All heavy atoms as a GROMACS GRO file, in nm:
protein
  554
    1MET      N    1  18.264   7.476  10.625
    1MET     CA    2  18.330   7.604  10.627
    1MET      C    3  18.479   7.580  10.614
    1MET      O    4  18.536   7.504  10.689
    1MET     CB    5  18.295   7.672  10.760
    1MET     CG    6  18.348   7.808  10.772
    1MET     SD    7  18.279   7.882  10.921
    1MET     CE    8  18.428   7.923  11.002
    2SER      N    9  18.540   7.643  10.525
    2SER     CA   10  18.682   7.615  10.501
    2SER      C   11  18.768   7.733  10.541
    2SER      O   12  18.852   7.779  10.465
    2SER     CB   13  18.703   7.580  10.355
    2SER     OG   14  18.658   7.687  10.275
    3THR      N   15  18.750   7.785  10.662
    3THR     CA   16  18.832   7.897  10.709
    3THR      C   17  18.937   7.851  10.807
    3THR      O   18  18.985   7.928  10.887
    3THR     CB   19  18.742   8.005  10.774
    3THR    OG1   20  18.677   7.946  10.886
    3THR    CG2   21  18.642   8.061  10.677
    4GLY      N   22  18.973   7.725  10.804
    4GLY     CA   23  19.075   7.674  10.895
    4GLY      C   24  19.013   7.622  11.023
    4GLY      O   25  18.904   7.569  11.023
    5THR      N   26  19.084   7.640  11.133
    5THR     CA   27  19.037   7.584  11.259
    5THR      C   28  18.960   7.684  11.343
    5THR      O   29  18.907   7.648  11.447
    5THR     CB   30  19.157   7.533  11.341
    5THR    OG1   31  19.246   7.642  11.363
    5THR    CG2   32  19.229   7.422  11.268
    6GLU      N   33  18.956   7.809  11.304
    6GLU     CA   34  18.885   7.910  11.382
    6GLU      C   35  18.734   7.895  11.366
    6GLU      O   36  18.683   7.892  11.255
    6GLU     CB   37  18.926   8.051  11.336
    6GLU     CG   38  19.068   8.088  11.371
    6GLU     CD   39  19.090   8.094  11.520
    6GLU    OE1   40  19.008   8.154  11.591
    6GLU    OE2   41  19.190   8.036  11.566
    7PRO      N   42  18.662   7.888  11.479
    7PRO     CA   43  18.516   7.883  11.468
    7PRO      C   44  18.463   8.021  11.430
    7PRO      O   45  18.533   8.122  11.446
    7PRO     CB   46  18.472   7.846  11.610
    7PRO     CG   47  18.584   7.890  11.698
    7PRO     CD   48  18.709   7.879  11.615
    8PRO      N   49  18.342   8.028  11.378
    8PRO     CA   50  18.284   8.158  11.344
    8PRO      C   51  18.263   8.242  11.471
    8PRO      O   52  18.254   8.189  11.581
    8PRO     CB   53  18.151   8.124  11.278
    8PRO     CG   54  18.123   7.983  11.314
    8PRO     CD   55  18.252   7.918  11.348
    9CYS      N   56  18.256   8.372  11.454
    9CYS     CA   57  18.239   8.464  11.566
    9CYS      C   58  18.102   8.450  11.628
    9CYS      O   59  18.003   8.424  11.558
    9CYS     CB   60  18.255   8.608  11.518
    9CYS     SG   61  18.419   8.646  11.460
   10VAL      N   62  18.094   8.468  11.759
   10VAL     CA   63  17.966   8.470  11.830
   10VAL      C   64  17.882   8.581  11.768
   10VAL      O   65  17.929   8.691  11.745
   10VAL     CB   66  17.988   8.493  11.981
   10VAL    CG1   67  17.855   8.516  12.051
   10VAL    CG2   68  18.061   8.375  12.043
   11GLY      N   69  17.757   8.549  11.740
   11GLY     CA   70  17.665   8.645  11.680
   11GLY      C   71  17.655   8.633  11.529
   11GLY      O   72  17.564   8.690  11.469
   12ALA      N   73  17.748   8.559  11.466
   12ALA     CA   74  17.744   8.543  11.321
   12ALA      C   75  17.625   8.456  11.281
   12ALA      O   76  17.590   8.361  11.350
   12ALA     CB   77  17.874   8.479  11.272
   13LEU      N   78  17.564   8.490  11.170
   13LEU     CA   79  17.453   8.411  11.117
   13LEU      C   80  17.511   8.309  11.020
   13LEU      O   81  17.574   8.346  10.920
   13LEU     CB   82  17.353   8.503  11.047
   13LEU     CG   83  17.219   8.442  11.013
   13LEU    CD1   84  17.145   8.401  11.140
   13LEU    CD2   85  17.134   8.541  10.935
   14MET      N   86  17.494   8.182  11.052
   14MET     CA   87  17.554   8.074  10.974
   14MET      C   88  17.448   7.974  10.929
   14MET      O   89  17.344   7.958  10.995
   14MET     CB   90  17.659   8.000  11.057
   14MET     CG   91  17.770   8.087  11.114
   14MET     SD   92  17.874   8.162  10.989
   14MET     CE   93  17.967   8.020  10.933
   15ARG      N   94  17.477   7.907  10.818
   15ARG     CA   95  17.389   7.800  10.770
   15ARG      C   96  17.456   7.667  10.798
   15ARG      O   97  17.572   7.646  10.762
   15ARG     CB   98  17.362   7.814  10.621
   15ARG     CG   99  17.258   7.713  10.570
   15ARG     CD  100  17.218   7.743  10.429
   15ARG     NE  101  17.307   7.684  10.333
   15ARG     CZ  102  17.298   7.558  10.287
   15ARG    NH1  103  17.203   7.479  10.331
   15ARG    NH2  104  17.384   7.513  10.200
   16ASP      N  105  17.382   7.579  10.865
   16ASP     CA  106  17.427   7.443  10.890
   16ASP      C  107  17.388   7.362  10.768
   16ASP      O  108  17.271   7.335  10.743
   16ASP     CB  109  17.357   7.390  11.016
   16ASP     CG  110  17.396   7.248  11.053
   16ASP    OD1  111  17.453   7.176  10.969
   16ASP    OD2  112  17.366   7.209  11.167
   17THR      N  113  17.487   7.327  10.685
   17THR     CA  114  17.458   7.259  10.559
   17THR      C  115  17.409   7.116  10.580
   17THR      O  116  17.335   7.064  10.498
   17THR     CB  117  17.582   7.258  10.468
   17THR    OG1  118  17.690   7.192  10.536
   17THR    CG2  119  17.624   7.399  10.432
   18ARG      N  120  17.447   7.053  10.689
   18ARG     CA  121  17.403   6.917  10.716
   18ARG      C  122  17.254   6.913  10.749
   18ARG      O  123  17.182   6.824  10.708
   18ARG     CB  124  17.484   6.856  10.829
   18ARG     CG  125  17.448   6.710  10.858
   18ARG     CD  126  17.541   6.651  10.962
   18ARG     NE  127  17.677   6.650  10.914
   18ARG     CZ  128  17.741   6.541  10.870
   18ARG    NH1  129  17.681   6.426  10.872
   18ARG    NH2  130  17.864   6.548  10.829
   19ARG      N  131  17.207   7.012  10.825
   19ARG     CA  132  17.067   7.015  10.867
   19ARG      C  133  16.982   7.113  10.785
   19ARG      O  134  16.862   7.119  10.803
   19ARG     CB  135  17.057   7.055  11.014
   19ARG     CG  136  17.112   6.948  11.106
   19ARG     CD  137  17.100   6.994  11.251
   19ARG     NE  138  17.154   6.894  11.341
   19ARG     CZ  139  17.280   6.884  11.376
   19ARG    NH1  140  17.370   6.967  11.328
   19ARG    NH2  141  17.320   6.790  11.460
   20ASP      N  142  17.047   7.191  10.700
   20ASP     CA  143  16.981   7.295  10.621
   20ASP      C  144  16.902   7.389  10.712
   20ASP      O  145  16.784   7.414  10.692
   20ASP     CB  146  16.893   7.236  10.511
   20ASP     CG  147  16.853   7.342  10.409
   20ASP    OD1  148  16.931   7.439  10.391
   20ASP    OD2  149  16.745   7.331  10.350
   21ARG      N  150  16.971   7.439  10.816
   21ARG     CA  151  16.912   7.533  10.911
   21ARG      C  152  17.003   7.653  10.923
   21ARG      O  153  17.124   7.641  10.907
   21ARG     CB  154  16.898   7.469  11.049
   21ARG     CG  155  16.801   7.355  11.056
   21ARG     CD  156  16.794   7.298  11.195
   21ARG     NE  157  16.726   7.392  11.285
   21ARG     CZ  158  16.716   7.375  11.416
   21ARG    NH1  159  16.768   7.269  11.473
   21ARG    NH2  160  16.654   7.462  11.491
   22VAL      N  161  16.943   7.767  10.954
   22VAL     CA  162  17.019   7.890  10.975
   22VAL      C  163  17.010   7.925  11.122
   22VAL      O  164  16.903   7.916  11.183
   22VAL     CB  165  16.964   8.004  10.888
   22VAL    CG1  166  17.032   8.135  10.921
   22VAL    CG2  167  16.980   7.970  10.741
   23GLY      N  168  17.122   7.964  11.180
   23GLY     CA  169  17.122   8.000  11.320
   23GLY      C  170  17.230   8.101  11.354
   23GLY      O  171  17.322   8.125  11.276
   24VAL      N  172  17.216   8.159  11.470
   24VAL     CA  173  17.313   8.254  11.523
   24VAL      C  174  17.413   8.176  11.609
   24VAL      O  175  17.373   8.095  11.693
   24VAL     CB  176  17.242   8.362  11.609
   24VAL    CG1  177  17.343   8.457  11.670
   24VAL    CG2  178  17.139   8.435  11.526
   25VAL      N  179  17.540   8.201  11.588
   25VAL     CA  180  17.644   8.134  11.666
   25VAL      C  181  17.639   8.185  11.809
   25VAL      O  182  17.647   8.305  11.834
   25VAL     CB  183  17.783   8.158  11.604
   25VAL    CG1  184  17.892   8.099  11.693
   25VAL    CG2  185  17.790   8.100  11.464
   26MET      N  186  17.624   8.091  11.902
   26MET     CA  187  17.619   8.124  12.044
   26MET      C  188  17.753   8.102  12.112
   26MET      O  189  17.780   8.158  12.216
   26MET     CB  190  17.512   8.040  12.114
   26MET     CG  191  17.372   8.055  12.053
   26MET     SD  192  17.315   8.225  12.044
   26MET     CE  193  17.291   8.261  12.216
   27GLY      N  194  17.836   8.016  12.052
   27GLY     CA  195  17.966   7.987  12.110
   27GLY      C  196  18.022   7.860  12.050
   27GLY      O  197  17.960   7.796  11.966
   28ALA      N  198  18.140   7.826  12.094
   28ALA     CA  199  18.206   7.704  12.048
   28ALA      C  200  18.272   7.638  12.168
   28ALA      O  201  18.321   7.705  12.259
   28ALA     CB  202  18.310   7.736  11.942
   29PHE      N  203  18.271   7.506  12.166
   29PHE     CA  204  18.336   7.429  12.271
   29PHE      C  205  18.394   7.305  12.208
   29PHE      O  206  18.323   7.228  12.144
   29PHE     CB  207  18.236   7.392  12.380
   29PHE     CG  208  18.300   7.321  12.497
   29PHE    CD1  209  18.377   7.390  12.588
   29PHE    CD2  210  18.283   7.185  12.512
   29PHE    CE1  211  18.436   7.324  12.694
   29PHE    CE2  212  18.342   7.118  12.618
   29PHE     CZ  213  18.418   7.188  12.709
   30GLY      N  214  18.524   7.289  12.221
   30GLY     CA  215  18.588   7.175  12.158
   30GLY      C  216  18.574   7.184  12.007
   30GLY      O  217  18.600   7.288  11.948
   31ALA      N  218  18.530   7.076  11.948
   31ALA     CA  219  18.515   7.070  11.803
   31ALA      C  220  18.372   7.097  11.758
   31ALA      O  221  18.334   7.062  11.647
   31ALA     CB  222  18.559   6.933  11.753
   32ARG      N  223  18.291   7.160  11.842
   32ARG     CA  224  18.151   7.187  11.808
   32ARG      C  225  18.121   7.336  11.818
   32ARG      O  226  18.176   7.407  11.903
   32ARG     CB  227  18.055   7.110  11.900
   32ARG     CG  228  18.079   6.960  11.907
   32ARG     CD  229  18.072   6.892  11.774
   32ARG     NE  230  17.935   6.882  11.726
   32ARG     CZ  231  17.902   6.829  11.609
   32ARG    NH1  232  17.995   6.783  11.529
   32ARG    NH2  233  17.777   6.823  11.572
   33VAL      N  234  18.032   7.382  11.733
   33VAL     CA  235  17.983   7.519  11.735
   33VAL      C  236  17.836   7.511  11.772
   33VAL      O  237  17.762   7.426  11.721
   33VAL     CB  238  18.000   7.587  11.598
   33VAL    CG1  239  17.939   7.726  11.597
   33VAL    CG2  240  18.148   7.593  11.560
   34TYR      N  241  17.792   7.598  11.862
   34TYR     CA  242  17.654   7.596  11.910
   34TYR      C  243  17.578   7.712  11.849
   34TYR      O  244  17.623   7.826  11.851
   34TYR     CB  245  17.653   7.603  12.063
   34TYR     CG  246  17.712   7.477  12.121
   34TYR    CD1  247  17.849   7.466  12.141
   34TYR    CD2  248  17.632   7.367  12.148
   34TYR    CE1  249  17.904   7.348  12.188
   34TYR    CE2  250  17.688   7.249  12.195
   34TYR     CZ  251  17.824   7.241  12.215
   34TYR     OH  252  17.879   7.124  12.260
   35LEU      N  253  17.462   7.678  11.791
   35LEU     CA  254  17.380   7.775  11.722
   35LEU      C  255  17.239   7.774  11.780
   35LEU      O  256  17.195   7.673  11.836
   35LEU     CB  257  17.370   7.742  11.572
   35LEU     CG  258  17.503   7.736  11.498
   35LEU    CD1  259  17.540   7.592  11.472
   35LEU    CD2  260  17.496   7.813  11.371
   36ARG      N  261  17.169   7.885  11.760
   36ARG     CA  262  17.030   7.896  11.804
   36ARG      C  263  16.954   7.966  11.691
   36ARG      O  264  17.007   8.057  11.628
   36ARG     CB  265  17.023   7.979  11.932
   36ARG     CG  266  16.884   7.990  11.990
   36ARG     CD  267  16.887   8.066  12.120
   36ARG     NE  268  16.977   8.003  12.214
   36ARG     CZ  269  16.939   7.932  12.320
   36ARG    NH1  270  16.812   7.921  12.348
   36ARG    NH2  271  17.027   7.879  12.401
   37PRO      N  272  16.831   7.926  11.665
   37PRO     CA  273  16.753   7.996  11.563
   37PRO      C  274  16.746   8.146  11.594
   37PRO      O  275  16.740   8.185  11.711
   37PRO     CB  276  16.614   7.933  11.573
   37PRO     CG  277  16.637   7.798  11.634
   37PRO     CD  278  16.754   7.816  11.727
   38ALA      N  279  16.746   8.228  11.491
   38ALA     CA  280  16.748   8.373  11.510
   38ALA      C  281  16.627   8.421  11.589
   38ALA      O  282  16.636   8.517  11.664
   38ALA     CB  283  16.753   8.444  11.374
   39GLY      N  284  16.515   8.354  11.576
   39GLY     CA  285  16.395   8.394  11.648
   39GLY      C  286  16.386   8.332  11.787
   39GLY      O  287  16.284   8.345  11.854
   40GLY      N  288  16.490   8.265  11.830
   40GLY     CA  289  16.489   8.195  11.957
   40GLY      C  290  16.452   8.050  11.936
   40GLY      O  291  16.405   8.012  11.831
   41GLY      N  292  16.472   7.972  12.035
   41GLY     CA  293  16.440   7.831  12.025
   41GLY      C  294  16.551   7.744  12.078
   41GLY      O  295  16.642   7.792  12.146
   42VAL      N  296  16.542   7.619  12.045
   42VAL     CA  297  16.635   7.519  12.098
   42VAL      C  298  16.769   7.527  12.026
   42VAL      O  299  16.775   7.526  11.902
   42VAL     CB  300  16.574   7.378  12.084
   42VAL    CG1  301  16.672   7.272  12.134
   42VAL    CG2  302  16.443   7.369  12.158
   43GLU      N  303  16.874   7.535  12.103
   43GLU     CA  304  17.011   7.539  12.052
   43GLU      C  305  17.049   7.402  11.997
   43GLU      O  306  17.003   7.300  12.045
   43GLU     CB  307  17.101   7.579  12.168
   43GLU     CG  308  17.238   7.626  12.128
   43GLU     CD  309  17.314   7.683  12.247
   43GLU    OE1  310  17.382   7.603  12.315
   43GLU    OE2  311  17.304   7.804  12.272
   44TRP      N  312  17.134   7.403  11.896
   44TRP     CA  313  17.189   7.277  11.845
   44TRP      C  314  17.338   7.296  11.818
   44TRP      O  315  17.387   7.408  11.819
   44TRP     CB  316  17.114   7.231  11.719
   44TRP     CG  317  17.150   7.300  11.591
   44TRP    CD1  318  17.241   7.257  11.499
   44TRP    CD2  319  17.094   7.420  11.537
   44TRP    NE1  320  17.246   7.344  11.392
   44TRP    CE2  321  17.157   7.445  11.413
   44TRP    CE3  322  16.999   7.511  11.582
   44TRP    CZ2  323  17.127   7.556  11.335
   44TRP    CZ3  324  16.969   7.621  11.504
   44TRP    CH2  325  17.032   7.642  11.383
   45ASP      N  326  17.408   7.186  11.801
   45ASP     CA  327  17.551   7.195  11.774
   45ASP      C  328  17.581   7.141  11.636
   45ASP      O  329  17.506   7.061  11.581
   45ASP     CB  330  17.632   7.122  11.881
   45ASP     CG  331  17.606   6.974  11.883
   45ASP    OD1  332  17.492   6.932  11.910
   45ASP    OD2  333  17.700   6.898  11.856
   46ALA      N  334  17.692   7.190  11.581
   46ALA     CA  335  17.733   7.149  11.447
   46ALA      C  336  17.885   7.147  11.441
   46ALA      O  337  17.953   7.216  11.518
   46ALA     CB  338  17.678   7.246  11.344
   47ALA      N  339  17.936   7.071  11.348
   47ALA     CA  340  18.080   7.071  11.321
   47ALA      C  341  18.113   7.195  11.238
   47ALA      O  342  18.035   7.233  11.150
   47ALA     CB  343  18.118   6.946  11.243
   48PRO      N  344  18.224   7.261  11.265
   48PRO     CA  345  18.261   7.379  11.187
   48PRO      C  346  18.264   7.352  11.036
   48PRO      O  347  18.230   7.440  10.957
   48PRO     CB  348  18.399   7.416  11.239
   48PRO     CG  349  18.401   7.363  11.378
   48PRO     CD  350  18.320   7.236  11.374
   49ALA      N  351  18.300   7.232  10.997
   49ALA     CA  352  18.306   7.199  10.854
   49ALA      C  353  18.168   7.200  10.788
   49ALA      O  354  18.157   7.211  10.666
   49ALA     CB  355  18.370   7.062  10.834
   50ASP      N  356  18.062   7.188  10.869
   50ASP     CA  357  17.925   7.188  10.816
   50ASP      C  358  17.863   7.326  10.810
   50ASP      O  359  17.746   7.340  10.775
   50ASP     CB  360  17.836   7.097  10.901
   50ASP     CG  361  17.875   6.951  10.891
   50ASP    OD1  362  17.933   6.912  10.788
   50ASP    OD2  363  17.849   6.877  10.987
   51LEU      N  364  17.940   7.429  10.846
   51LEU     CA  365  17.885   7.564  10.852
   51LEU      C  366  17.938   7.651  10.740
   51LEU      O  367  18.054   7.639  10.700
   51LEU     CB  368  17.919   7.630  10.986
   51LEU     CG  369  17.863   7.561  11.109
   51LEU    CD1  370  17.911   7.633  11.234
   51LEU    CD2  371  17.712   7.556  11.106
   52GLU      N  372  17.851   7.740  10.691
   52GLU     CA  373  17.891   7.840  10.595
   52GLU      C  374  17.813   7.967  10.627
   52GLU      O  375  17.704   7.961  10.687
   52GLU     CB  376  17.863   7.795  10.452
   52GLU     CG  377  17.716   7.777  10.419
   52GLU     CD  378  17.691   7.725  10.279
   52GLU    OE1  379  17.783   7.667  10.219
   52GLU    OE2  380  17.578   7.742  10.230
   53PRO      N  381  17.869   8.083  10.592
   53PRO     CA  382  17.796   8.206  10.619
   53PRO      C  383  17.661   8.203  10.548
   53PRO      O  384  17.649   8.155  10.436
   53PRO     CB  385  17.886   8.315  10.560
   53PRO     CG  386  18.022   8.254  10.556
   53PRO     CD  387  17.999   8.107  10.532
   54ALA      N  388  17.559   8.252  10.617
   54ALA     CA  389  17.426   8.256  10.558
   54ALA      C  390  17.424   8.361  10.447
   54ALA      O  391  17.479   8.470  10.463
   54ALA     CB  392  17.322   8.288  10.664
   55ASP      N  393  17.360   8.327  10.336
   55ASP     CA  394  17.348   8.425  10.228
   55ASP      C  395  17.236   8.523  10.261
   55ASP      O  396  17.168   8.510  10.362
   55ASP     CB  397  17.325   8.356  10.094
   55ASP     CG  398  17.194   8.279  10.086
   55ASP    OD1  399  17.107   8.296  10.174
   55ASP    OD2  400  17.177   8.201   9.992
   56GLY      N  401  17.217   8.622  10.178
   56GLY     CA  402  17.118   8.726  10.204
   56GLY      C  403  16.978   8.672  10.220
   56GLY      O  404  16.902   8.717  10.307
   57ARG      N  405  16.939   8.574  10.139
   57ARG     CA  406  16.804   8.517  10.149
   57ARG      C  407  16.787   8.442  10.280
   57ARG      O  408  16.684   8.454  10.345
   57ARG     CB  409  16.778   8.425  10.030
   57ARG     CG  410  16.759   8.502   9.901
   57ARG     CD  411  16.741   8.415   9.780
   57ARG     NE  412  16.659   8.298   9.805
   57ARG     CZ  413  16.645   8.198   9.722
   57ARG    NH1  414  16.710   8.198   9.608
   57ARG    NH2  415  16.568   8.097   9.751
   58ALA      N  416  16.887   8.366  10.319
   58ALA     CA  417  16.878   8.292  10.444
   58ALA      C  418  16.872   8.389  10.562
   58ALA      O  419  16.797   8.366  10.657
   58ALA     CB  420  16.997   8.197  10.459
   59GLU      N  421  16.948   8.497  10.553
   59GLU     CA  422  16.946   8.596  10.660
   59GLU      C  423  16.809   8.661  10.668
   59GLU      O  424  16.754   8.680  10.778
   59GLU     CB  425  17.053   8.702  10.638
   59GLU     CG  426  17.058   8.804  10.748
   59GLU     CD  427  17.173   8.900  10.736
   59GLU    OE1  428  17.253   8.889  10.641
   59GLU    OE2  429  17.183   8.988  10.822
   60LEU      N  430  16.751   8.694  10.554
   60LEU     CA  431  16.618   8.755  10.553
   60LEU      C  432  16.514   8.661  10.614
   60LEU      O  433  16.433   8.702  10.697
   60LEU     CB  434  16.579   8.794  10.410
   60LEU     CG  435  16.441   8.857  10.394
   60LEU    CD1  436  16.429   8.984  10.475
   60LEU    CD2  437  16.415   8.884  10.247
   61ARG      N  438  16.518   8.532  10.576
   61ARG     CA  439  16.424   8.434  10.633
   61ARG      C  440  16.440   8.426  10.785
   61ARG      O  441  16.342   8.421  10.859
   61ARG     CB  442  16.446   8.296  10.571
   61ARG     CG  443  16.387   8.280  10.434
   61ARG     CD  444  16.385   8.135  10.389
   61ARG     NE  445  16.514   8.070  10.395
   61ARG     CZ  446  16.602   8.067  10.295
   61ARG    NH1  447  16.576   8.127  10.181
   61ARG    NH2  448  16.716   8.004  10.309
   62ALA      N  449  16.564   8.426  10.832
   62ALA     CA  450  16.589   8.417  10.976
   62ALA      C  451  16.537   8.541  11.048
   62ALA      O  452  16.477   8.531  11.155
   62ALA     CB  453  16.738   8.398  11.001
   63ARG      N  454  16.558   8.658  10.990
   63ARG     CA  455  16.511   8.782  11.054
   63ARG      C  456  16.358   8.788  11.055
   63ARG      O  457  16.299   8.833  11.153
   63ARG     CB  458  16.568   8.904  10.984
   63ARG     CG  459  16.719   8.912  10.987
   63ARG     CD  460  16.773   8.924  11.128
   63ARG     NE  461  16.919   8.924  11.125
   63ARG     CZ  462  16.994   8.882  11.222
   63ARG    NH1  463  16.943   8.836  11.333
   63ARG    NH2  464  17.124   8.884  11.213
   64VAL      N  465  16.294   8.745  10.948
   64VAL     CA  466  16.147   8.742  10.944
   64VAL      C  467  16.095   8.644  11.050
   64VAL      O  468  15.999   8.674  11.121
   64VAL     CB  469  16.096   8.705  10.804
   64VAL    CG1  470  15.947   8.672  10.806
   64VAL    CG2  471  16.122   8.819  10.706
   65ALA      N  472  16.160   8.531  11.064
   65ALA     CA  473  16.120   8.434  11.167
   65ALA      C  474  16.133   8.495  11.305
   65ALA      O  475  16.048   8.474  11.392
   65ALA     CB  476  16.204   8.307  11.155
   66GLU      N  477  16.239   8.572  11.326
   66GLU     CA  478  16.261   8.637  11.455
   66GLU      C  479  16.149   8.738  11.483
   66GLU      O  480  16.093   8.741  11.592
   66GLU     CB  481  16.396   8.707  11.455
   66GLU     CG  482  16.432   8.772  11.585
   66GLU     CD  483  16.573   8.831  11.583
   66GLU    OE1  484  16.644   8.820  11.482
   66GLU    OE2  485  16.610   8.888  11.686
   67LEU      N  486  16.113   8.818  11.384
   67LEU     CA  487  16.006   8.916  11.401
   67LEU      C  488  15.872   8.846  11.424
   67LEU      O  489  15.792   8.891  11.507
   67LEU     CB  490  15.999   9.008  11.279
   67LEU     CG  491  16.115   9.105  11.265
   67LEU    CD1  492  16.106   9.177  11.131
   67LEU    CD2  493  16.116   9.205  11.379
   68ASN      N  494  15.848   8.738  11.352
   68ASN     CA  495  15.722   8.663  11.372
   68ASN      C  496  15.716   8.605  11.513
   68ASN      O  497  15.611   8.607  11.576
   68ASN     CB  498  15.710   8.552  11.268
   68ASN     CG  499  15.674   8.605  11.131
   68ASN    OD1  500  15.623   8.715  11.117
   68ASN    ND2  501  15.702   8.525  11.030
   69ALA      N  502  15.827   8.554  11.562
   69ALA     CA  503  15.830   8.498  11.697
   69ALA      C  504  15.803   8.606  11.801
   69ALA      O  505  15.726   8.586  11.896
   69ALA     CB  506  15.964   8.431  11.724
   70GLU      N  507  15.862   8.724  11.783
   70GLU     CA  508  15.837   8.836  11.874
   70GLU      C  509  15.690   8.878  11.871
   70GLU      O  510  15.631   8.905  11.974
   70GLU     CB  511  15.926   8.954  11.839
   70GLU     CG  512  16.071   8.934  11.874
   70GLU     CD  513  16.159   9.051  11.829
   70GLU    OE1  514  16.104   9.153  11.778
   70GLU    OE2  515  16.280   9.040  11.846
   71SER      N  516  15.634   8.881  11.752
   71SER     CA  517  15.494   8.920  11.736
   71SER      C  518  15.403   8.818  11.806
   71SER      O  519  15.306   8.855  11.873
   71SER     CB  520  15.458   8.930  11.588
   71SER     OG  521  15.323   8.960  11.571
   72SER      N  522  15.437   8.691  11.794
   72SER     CA  523  15.357   8.586  11.859
   72SER      C  524  15.362   8.596  12.010
   72SER      O  525  15.268   8.559  12.080
   72SER     CB  526  15.406   8.448  11.816
   72SER     OG  527  15.385   8.430  11.678
   73ARG      N  528  15.474   8.645  12.061
   73ARG     CA  529  15.489   8.661  12.205
   73ARG      C  530  15.436   8.796  12.254
   73ARG      O  531  15.445   8.828  12.371
   73ARG     CB  532  15.637   8.648  12.245
   73ARG     CG  533  15.692   8.508  12.227
   73ARG     CD  534  15.833   8.497  12.284
   73ARG     NE  535  15.928   8.588  12.226
   73ARG     CZ  536  16.019   8.557  12.135
   73ARG    NH1  537  16.027   8.435  12.090
   73ARG    NH2  538  16.103   8.649  12.090
   74GLY      N  539  15.385   8.879  12.161
   74GLY     CA  540  15.331   9.008  12.198
   74GLY      C  541  15.436   9.114  12.219
   74GLY      O  542  15.412   9.214  12.286
   75LEU      N  543  15.555   9.094  12.161
   75LEU     CA  544  15.664   9.190  12.181
   75LEU      C  545  15.674   9.291  12.067
   75LEU      O  546  15.748   9.387  12.076
   75LEU     CB  547  15.799   9.117  12.193
   75LEU     CG  548  15.809   9.019  12.310
   75LEU    CD1  549  15.941   8.945  12.304
   75LEU    CD2  550  15.793   9.092  12.442
   76GLY      N  551  15.606   9.265  11.957
   76GLY     CA  552  15.624   9.354  11.842
   76GLY      C  553  15.501   9.425  11.799
   76GLY      O  554  15.394   9.419  11.841
   0.00000   0.00000   0.00000
């Protein structure tokens, strides 16, 4: 991500280019940004330089995963 030193906003949907994963920004600490899959799951950290805003397709995949996870838990 080439937006300078500012980490992405909490709640932003970002793609981790190093891991090829999409996640919601949960926060930042030091030089790391913490993300969690949109459907829930284990949080991971990434360098801001490895993040880019998720495109429409990645966002759609993440939202479908979130709905599927809710359905599996009996919430949907």
